[in-house]
DRENDO-1510 file (C-alpha; in Angstrom, 1 decimal, always signed):
<recs>
REC; n; res; u; v; w
REC; 1; UNK; -7.3; +18.5; -6.4 .
REC; 2; UNK; -5.4; +16.1; -9.0 .
REC; 3; UNK; -7.7; +14.1; -11.2 .
REC; 4; UNK; -6.6; +10.9; -13.1 .
REC; 5; UNK; -7.9; +9.4; -16.9 .
REC; 6; UNK; -6.8; +5.8; -15.6 .
REC; 7; UNK; -9.7; +3.1; -14.9 .
REC; 8; UNK; -10.4; +2.9; -11.3 .
REC; 9; UNK; -11.7; -0.3; -9.7 .
REC; 10; UNK; -13.3; +0.0; -6.2 .
REC; 11; UNK; -14.9; -3.2; -4.1 .
REC; 12; UNK; -16.9; -1.7; -1.1 .
REC; 13; UNK; -19.8; -2.8; +1.6 .
REC; 14; UNK; -23.3; -2.2; +0.5 .
REC; 15; UNK; -24.9; +1.3; +1.4 .
REC; 16; UNK; -27.1; +0.1; +4.6 .
REC; 17; UNK; -23.9; -1.8; +5.8 .
REC; 18; UNK; -21.4; +0.5; +8.1 .
REC; 19; UNK; -17.6; -0.1; +7.4 .
REC; 20; UNK; -15.2; +0.5; +9.9 .
REC; 21; UNK; -12.7; -0.8; +7.8 .
REC; 22; UNK; -11.4; +0.5; +4.9 .
REC; 23; UNK; -8.1; +0.7; +2.6 .
REC; 24; UNK; -7.4; +3.4; -0.2 .
REC; 25; UNK; -4.9; +2.4; -2.5 .
REC; 26; UNK; -3.0; +4.4; -5.2 .
REC; 27; UNK; -0.2; +3.7; -7.1 .
REC; 28; UNK; +2.2; +4.8; -4.8 .
REC; 29; UNK; +0.2; +5.7; -1.8 .
REC; 30; UNK; -1.9; +3.7; +0.6 .
REC; 31; UNK; -4.2; +4.4; +3.6 .
REC; 32; UNK; -5.3; +1.4; +5.6 .
REC; 33; UNK; -7.5; +1.6; +8.8 .
REC; 34; UNK; -8.7; -2.4; +9.9 .
REC; 35; UNK; -7.4; -5.2; +11.8 .
REC; 36; UNK; -3.8; -5.6; +12.4 .
REC; 37; UNK; -3.7; -9.0; +13.8 .
REC; 38; UNK; -0.3; -10.6; +15.1 .
REC; 39; UNK; +2.5; -10.3; +12.9 .
REC; 40; UNK; +5.9; -11.3; +13.5 .
REC; 41; UNK; +8.9; -9.5; +11.5 .
REC; 42; UNK; +7.6; -7.3; +8.9 .
REC; 43; UNK; +9.8; -5.9; +6.0 .
REC; 44; UNK; +8.2; -3.6; +3.9 .
REC; 45; UNK; +9.4; -1.3; +0.7 .
REC; 46; UNK; +7.5; +2.0; +1.6 .
REC; 47; UNK; +7.9; +4.4; +4.5 .
REC; 48; UNK; +5.4; +3.4; +6.8 .
REC; 49; UNK; +3.4; +5.4; +9.3 .
REC; 50; UNK; +1.4; +3.4; +12.0 .
REC; 51; UNK; -0.7; +5.6; +14.0 .
REC; 52; UNK; -2.9; +4.2; +16.8 .
REC; 53; UNK; -6.9; +4.5; +16.3 .
REC; 54; UNK; -7.1; +4.3; +20.1 .
REC; 55; UNK; -4.6; +3.4; +23.1 .
REC; 56; UNK; -1.0; +3.4; +21.7 .
REC; 57; UNK; +1.0; +1.2; +19.3 .
REC; 58; UNK; +4.3; -0.7; +20.1 .
REC; 59; UNK; +7.3; -0.6; +17.8 .
REC; 60; UNK; +10.6; -2.4; +17.4 .
REC; 61; UNK; +12.6; -1.9; +14.8 .
REC; 62; UNK; +15.2; -4.4; +13.5 .
REC; 63; UNK; +15.6; -6.2; +16.6 .
REC; 64; UNK; +16.0; -3.5; +18.9 .
REC; 65; UNK; +13.9; -2.6; +22.1 .
REC; 66; UNK; +10.0; -1.9; +22.2 .
REC; 67; UNK; +8.8; +1.4; +22.0 .
REC; 68; UNK; +5.3; +2.7; +23.0 .
REC; 69; UNK; +3.7; +5.7; +20.9 .
REC; 70; UNK; +0.7; +7.0; +19.6 .
REC; 71; UNK; +2.8; +6.9; +16.1 .
REC; 72; UNK; +5.3; +5.0; +15.3 .
REC; 73; UNK; +7.4; +5.5; +11.8 .
REC; 74; UNK; +9.7; +2.5; +10.0 .
REC; 75; UNK; +12.0; +3.8; +7.0 .
REC; 76; UNK; +11.7; +1.8; +4.1 .
REC; 77; UNK; +12.9; -2.0; +3.7 .
REC; 78; UNK; +14.0; -2.2; +7.8 .
REC; 79; UNK; +12.6; -5.2; +9.3 .
REC; 80; UNK; +10.4; -4.6; +12.3 .
REC; 81; UNK; +7.5; -5.9; +14.6 .
REC; 82; UNK; +4.3; -3.6; +15.5 .
REC; 83; UNK; +1.8; -4.6; +18.1 .
REC; 84; UNK; -1.7; -2.6; +18.7 .
REC; 85; UNK; -3.4; -1.7; +21.7 .
REC; 86; UNK; -6.7; -1.6; +19.8 .
REC; 87; UNK; -7.5; -4.1; +17.5 .
REC; 88; UNK; -7.3; -1.9; +14.7 .
REC; 89; UNK; -4.6; +0.6; +13.5 .
REC; 90; UNK; -4.3; +3.3; +10.7 .
REC; 91; UNK; -1.7; +2.8; +8.4 .
REC; 92; UNK; -0.2; +5.6; +5.9 .
REC; 93; UNK; +2.5; +3.7; +3.2 .
REC; 94; UNK; +4.7; +5.8; +0.9 .
REC; 95; UNK; +6.3; +4.4; -1.8 .
REC; 96; UNK; +10.0; +5.0; -1.2 .
REC; 97; UNK; +11.4; +5.6; -4.5 .
REC; 98; UNK; +8.9; +8.2; -5.3 .
REC; 99; UNK; +10.0; +10.6; -2.9 .
REC; 100; UNK; +13.2; +12.5; -1.4 .
REC; 101; UNK; +13.6; +10.5; +2.0 .
REC; 102; UNK; +15.6; +13.5; +3.7 .
REC; 103; UNK; +12.9; +16.3; +2.6 .
REC; 104; UNK; +9.8; +14.0; +3.7 .
REC; 105; UNK; +7.5; +15.8; +6.3 .
REC; 106; UNK; +8.9; +15.7; +9.7 .
REC; 107; UNK; +6.6; +13.2; +11.3 .
REC; 108; UNK; +7.8; +10.8; +8.5 .
REC; 109; UNK; +12.0; +11.5; +9.2 .
REC; 110; UNK; +11.8; +9.5; +12.3 .
REC; 111; UNK; +12.4; +5.9; +12.7 .
REC; 112; UNK; +10.3; +4.0; +15.8 .
REC; 113; UNK; +8.1; +5.7; +18.3 .
REC; 114; UNK; +7.4; +9.6; +17.2 .
REC; 115; UNK; +5.9; +12.0; +19.2 .
REC; 116; UNK; +3.9; +14.0; +16.7 .
REC; 117; UNK; +0.1; +14.5; +18.6 .
REC; 118; UNK; -1.4; +17.4; +15.8 .
REC; 119; UNK; -0.5; +14.3; +13.0 .
REC; 120; UNK; -1.6; +11.7; +14.9 .
REC; 121; UNK; -5.1; +13.4; +15.3 .
REC; 122; UNK; -5.0; +15.0; +11.5 .
REC; 123; UNK; -4.9; +10.9; +10.4 .
REC; 124; UNK; -7.7; +10.0; +13.5 .
REC; 125; UNK; -10.0; +12.3; +12.0 .
REC; 126; UNK; -9.6; +11.5; +8.3 .
REC; 127; UNK; -9.8; +7.9; +9.3 .
REC; 128; UNK; -13.5; +8.9; +11.0 .
REC; 129; UNK; -14.4; +10.8; +8.3 .
REC; 130; UNK; -13.8; +8.3; +5.3 .
REC; 131; UNK; -15.4; +5.4; +7.2 .
REC; 132; UNK; -18.5; +7.5; +8.3 .
REC; 133; UNK; -18.8; +8.2; +4.4 .
REC; 134; UNK; -20.3; +4.7; +4.0 .
REC; 135; UNK; -21.2; +4.9; +0.1 .
REC; 136; UNK; -21.3; +8.3; -0.4 .
REC; 137; UNK; -17.6; +7.7; -1.4 .
REC; 138; UNK; -19.2; +6.5; -4.4 .
REC; 139; UNK; -18.4; +9.9; -5.1 .
REC; 140; UNK; -15.0; +8.5; -6.1 .
REC; 141; UNK; -12.3; +8.9; -3.4 .
REC; 142; UNK; -9.6; +8.5; -5.9 .
REC; 143; UNK; -10.0; +12.0; -7.3 .
REC; 144; UNK; -9.0; +12.9; -3.9 .
REC; 145; UNK; -5.3; +14.2; -3.4 .
REC; 146; UNK; -3.4; +11.7; -0.8 .
REC; 147; UNK; -0.8; +13.9; -0.2 .
REC; 148; UNK; -2.6; +17.4; +0.1 .
REC; 149; UNK; -5.1; +15.5; +2.2 .
REC; 150; UNK; -2.6; +14.0; +4.6 .
REC; 151; UNK; +0.3; +16.4; +4.1 .
REC; 152; UNK; -1.0; +19.5; +3.1 .
REC; 153; UNK; +0.6; +19.5; -0.4 .
REC; 154; UNK; +2.7; +17.4; -2.5 .
REC; 155; UNK; +6.2; +15.7; -1.3 .
REC; 156; UNK; +9.2; +16.1; -2.9 .
REC; 157; UNK; +9.8; +13.8; -5.4 .
REC; 158; UNK; +13.5; +12.0; -5.7 .
REC; 159; UNK; +15.2; +12.1; -8.7 .
REC; 160; UNK; +16.3; +8.9; -10.3 .
REC; 161; UNK; +18.7; +8.1; -13.4 .
REC; 162; UNK; +16.2; +7.5; -16.4 .
REC; 163; UNK; +17.5; +4.5; -17.1 .
REC; 164; UNK; +16.6; +2.7; -14.0 .
REC; 165; UNK; +13.2; +5.0; -13.9 .
REC; 166; UNK; +12.3; +3.0; -16.8 .
REC; 167; UNK; +13.0; -0.4; -15.1 .
REC; 168; UNK; +11.2; +1.0; -12.1 .
REC; 169; UNK; +8.3; +1.8; -14.1 .
REC; 170; UNK; +8.1; -1.5; -16.1 .
REC; 171; UNK; +7.8; -3.1; -12.8 .
REC; 172; UNK; +5.3; -1.1; -11.1 .
REC; 173; UNK; +3.3; -1.5; -14.1 .
REC; 174; UNK; +3.2; -5.2; -13.6 .
REC; 175; UNK; +5.3; -6.6; -10.8 .
REC; 176; UNK; +3.8; -10.3; -12.1 .
REC; 177; UNK; +5.6; -10.2; -15.2 .
REC; 178; UNK; +9.0; -12.5; -15.7 .
REC; 179; UNK; +11.2; -9.1; -15.9 .
REC; 180; UNK; +14.6; -9.7; -14.5 .
REC; 181; UNK; +17.7; -8.0; -13.8 .
REC; 182; UNK; +19.8; -9.1; -17.0 .
REC; 183; UNK; +17.1; -8.2; -19.8 .
REC; 184; UNK; +16.8; -4.6; -17.8 .
REC; 185; UNK; +20.6; -4.0; -17.9 .
REC; 186; UNK; +20.2; -5.0; -21.8 .
REC; 187; UNK; +17.2; -2.6; -22.3 .
REC; 188; UNK; +19.0; +0.1; -20.5 .
REC; 189; UNK; +22.1; -0.6; -22.3 .
REC; 190; UNK; +24.4; -1.2; -19.3 .
REC; 191; UNK; +26.3; -4.5; -18.2 .
REC; 192; UNK; +24.6; -6.5; -16.0 .
REC; 193; UNK; +27.0; -5.7; -12.8 .
REC; 194; UNK; +26.8; -1.9; -13.7 .
REC; 195; UNK; +23.1; -1.9; -13.9 .
REC; 196; UNK; +22.8; -4.0; -10.5 .
REC; 197; UNK; +25.4; -1.6; -8.9 .
REC; 198; UNK; +23.5; +1.5; -10.2 .
REC; 199; UNK; +19.6; +0.3; -9.2 .
REC; 200; UNK; +20.8; -0.3; -5.7 .
REC; 201; UNK; +22.5; +3.3; -5.8 .
REC; 202; UNK; +19.6; +5.2; -7.1 .
REC; 203; UNK; +16.9; +3.0; -5.2 .
REC; 204; UNK; +18.6; +2.0; -2.1 .
REC; 205; UNK; +18.0; -1.8; -2.4 .
REC; 206; UNK; +18.7; -4.6; -4.8 .
REC; 207; UNK; +17.1; -5.0; -8.0 .
REC; 208; UNK; +15.5; -8.3; -6.1 .
REC; 209; UNK; +14.1; -6.8; -3.6 .
REC; 210; UNK; +12.4; -4.1; -4.9 .
REC; 211; UNK; +10.8; -6.7; -7.5 .
REC; 212; UNK; +9.4; -8.8; -4.2 .
REC; 213; UNK; +7.9; -6.0; -2.8 .
REC; 214; UNK; +6.0; -4.6; -5.5 .
REC; 215; UNK; +4.8; -7.9; -6.3 .
REC; 216; UNK; +3.9; -8.2; -3.0 .
REC; 217; UNK; +2.3; -5.2; -3.1 .
REC; 218; UNK; -0.1; -6.0; -5.3 .
REC; 219; UNK; -1.6; -8.7; -3.1 .
REC; 220; UNK; -3.7; -5.6; -1.3 .
REC; 221; UNK; -6.2; -5.5; -4.1 .
REC; 222; UNK; -7.0; -9.3; -3.7 .
REC; 223; UNK; -7.0; -8.9; -0.1 .
REC; 224; UNK; -10.8; -8.7; +0.6 .
REC; 225; UNK; -11.7; -11.2; -2.7 .
REC; 226; UNK; -13.4; -14.9; -2.4 .
REC; 227; UNK; -10.5; -15.7; -4.4 .
REC; 228; UNK; -8.4; -19.1; -4.5 .
REC; 229; UNK; -4.9; -18.3; -3.0 .
REC; 230; UNK; -2.8; -21.0; -5.7 .
REC; 231; UNK; -4.5; -18.8; -8.5 .
REC; 232; UNK; -3.5; -15.3; -7.3 .
REC; 233; UNK; +0.0; -16.7; -6.3 .
REC; 234; UNK; +0.2; -17.8; -10.0 .
REC; 235; UNK; -1.1; -14.8; -11.4 .
REC; 236; UNK; +1.2; -12.4; -9.2 .
REC; 237; UNK; +4.1; -14.2; -10.8 .
REC; 238; UNK; +5.2; -16.7; -7.7 .
REC; 239; UNK; +6.2; -20.5; -9.1 .
REC; 240; UNK; +4.4; -22.3; -6.4 .
REC; 241; UNK; +2.1; -21.7; -3.1 .
REC; 242; UNK; +4.8; -22.5; -0.7 .
REC; 243; UNK; +6.9; -19.4; -2.0 .
REC; 244; UNK; +4.1; -17.4; -2.4 .
REC; 245; UNK; +3.3; -17.8; +1.1 .
REC; 246; UNK; +6.8; -17.9; +2.5 .
REC; 247; UNK; +7.1; -14.6; +0.5 .
REC; 248; UNK; +4.2; -13.0; +1.6 .
REC; 249; UNK; +5.1; -13.7; +5.2 .
REC; 250; UNK; +8.2; -12.4; +5.0 .
REC; 251; UNK; +6.7; -9.0; +4.0 .
REC; 252; UNK; +3.9; -8.8; +5.8 .
REC; 253; UNK; +4.5; -10.9; +9.2 .
REC; 254; UNK; +1.5; -12.5; +8.2 .
REC; 255; UNK; +0.4; -16.0; +6.1 .
REC; 256; UNK; -1.7; -14.9; +3.2 .
REC; 257; UNK; -4.7; -16.8; +4.3 .
REC; 258; UNK; -4.4; -14.8; +7.8 .
REC; 259; UNK; -4.5; -11.8; +5.6 .
REC; 260; UNK; -7.5; -12.5; +3.5 .
REC; 261; UNK; -9.5; -13.9; +6.5 .
REC; 262; UNK; -9.0; -10.4; +8.4 .
REC; 263; UNK; -9.7; -8.5; +5.3 .
REC; 264; UNK; -13.4; -10.1; +4.8 .
REC; 265; UNK; -15.1; -7.2; +5.8 .
REC; 266; UNK; -12.6; -4.7; +4.3 .
REC; 267; UNK; -13.6; -2.2; +2.2 .
REC; 268; UNK; -10.8; -1.8; -0.7 .
REC; 269; UNK; -10.8; +1.3; -3.0 .
REC; 270; UNK; -7.7; +1.2; -5.3 .
REC; 271; UNK; -6.6; +1.4; -9.2 .
REC; 272; UNK; -7.8; -1.5; -11.3 .
REC; 273; UNK; -4.8; -3.8; -12.1 .
REC; 274; UNK; -2.9; -4.4; -14.8 .
REC; 275; UNK; -4.5; -6.7; -17.6 .
REC; 276; UNK; -2.5; -9.5; -16.7 .
REC; 277; UNK; -4.1; -9.9; -13.4 .
REC; 278; UNK; -7.5; -10.8; -15.1 .
REC; 279; UNK; -5.4; -14.1; -16.5 .
REC; 280; UNK; -5.9; -17.4; -15.2 .
REC; 281; UNK; -9.2; -18.0; -14.0 .
REC; 282; UNK; -9.1; -14.8; -11.8 .
REC; 283; UNK; -12.2; -12.4; -12.3 .
REC; 284; UNK; -11.3; -9.3; -11.3 .
REC; 285; UNK; -14.7; -7.8; -11.3 .
REC; 286; UNK; -16.1; -10.2; -8.4 .
REC; 287; UNK; -16.1; -9.2; -4.9 .
REC; 288; UNK; -15.7; -11.4; -1.6 .
REC; 289; UNK; -19.2; -11.6; -0.5 .
REC; 290; UNK; -22.1; -12.2; -2.9 .
REC; 291; UNK; -23.8; -8.5; -1.4 .
REC; 292; UNK; -20.8; -6.7; -2.0 .
REC; 293; UNK; -20.4; -4.5; -5.3 .
REC; 294; UNK; -17.3; -3.7; -8.1 .
REC; 295; UNK; -17.8; -0.2; -9.9 .
REC; 296; UNK; -15.6; +0.6; -13.0 .
REC; 297; UNK; -15.1; +4.4; -13.5 .
REC; 298; UNK; -13.8; +5.7; -17.0 .
REC; 299; UNK; -12.4; +8.6; -15.1 .
REC; 300; UNK; -11.8; +10.1; -12.0 .
REC; 301; UNK; -14.5; +13.4; -11.5 .
REC; 302; UNK; -14.1; +16.0; -8.4 .
REC; 303; UNK; -15.0; +14.3; -5.2 .
REC; 304; UNK; -17.5; +16.2; -2.7 .
REC; 305; UNK; -16.2; +13.7; -0.2 .
REC; 306; UNK; -12.3; +14.8; -0.5 .
REC; 307; UNK; -13.5; +18.5; -0.3 .
REC; 308; UNK; -15.6; +17.4; +3.0 .
REC; 309; UNK; -12.7; +15.7; +4.5 .
REC; 310; UNK; -9.9; +18.1; +3.8 .
REC; 311; UNK; -12.4; +21.0; +5.1 .
REC; 312; UNK; -13.0; +18.9; +8.2 .
REC; 313; UNK; -9.1; +19.4; +8.6 .
</recs>
C-alpha cells in the first residue's frame, strides 16, 4: 500500500455514534457517500462516477434526455444534472489532469448511464465496509491506496508539458492564491497567448476554468465545519460572498449554505489544507459540532482498515 509523509487532518463523528455518511479526500481523488439533495446543473473538473446506494440514479448529460441506471459517469467539465431514488448516493471523483482519459478502466470511459453491475457492487461493498468501521477509521484511512481499492491498481497517468505542469501544481497547492495566467506565462517563459493555448491543449480547458474548479474543490474540506461562510469565501480567494455563492452553485448545482446544511453529520477524512487556509480567523482544527474531534498525523501508517476493506472485495 502507498504511504505518504504529508500532514493529515481528519474530522469525524465520535466512536459511539454511527455515521453512514463520509467523504474521503485525497489530493486527486474523492469518495463520497452522503446526501445528494436536489442539485441544478453542475459542472466539475473530474471524472465522476455516481453509484446508487440503492435503486437507481437519473442522469442528464449537457441538457440531454434523462437516463436511468444503477451507475452513471460524467466526463470532466461537462454540465449535467443528477437525481437519486435514494436520499444518499455514492460518488467517486478522479481529477482529470492526473489520468489518461483514453486509458481509464472500462466503467469510467462512458458518458451517462453505464451498465457495470460488478463495479456497482464493488463500490457498494466499499461503502458498507467503510461506513461500518466508524471509529476504526482512526487507524488512518489515508494510508489506503485509493486506486487499488476501487480499480485494482494505479490509473494510468497523463503526460503534460512540464511548463504547464508547474502551473497546475501551483494552483493545486493553493487554489486560493491570487495566481493569474500572466504570471504563470512569465514563469514558463512563454508569451501570454502561447501559454493560454498550450494550457488548454494540455489540460483540456482554459486556465481560468481549471483554477475555478480547484478553488471550488477546496471547499470540500470545510463542508462539515461550523465556519462563517463569508470567511470561507475570502480565505478561498473569492472577492466577495456573492461571487463565492454564484461560483459554487455553478460547480455543484447547490448554494454553499445548502451544501453545509447537508453535511452536518458527514465525517470528512482529508489531507490537511495549505497553510493559507488557516488565516482569516478560520481555525482548521475546529469541527462542526462540539462533540466532534480532529486528529492530525505527522505521517501515514499502514492501515488495517484498508487491508480489511480490500480483503472484503
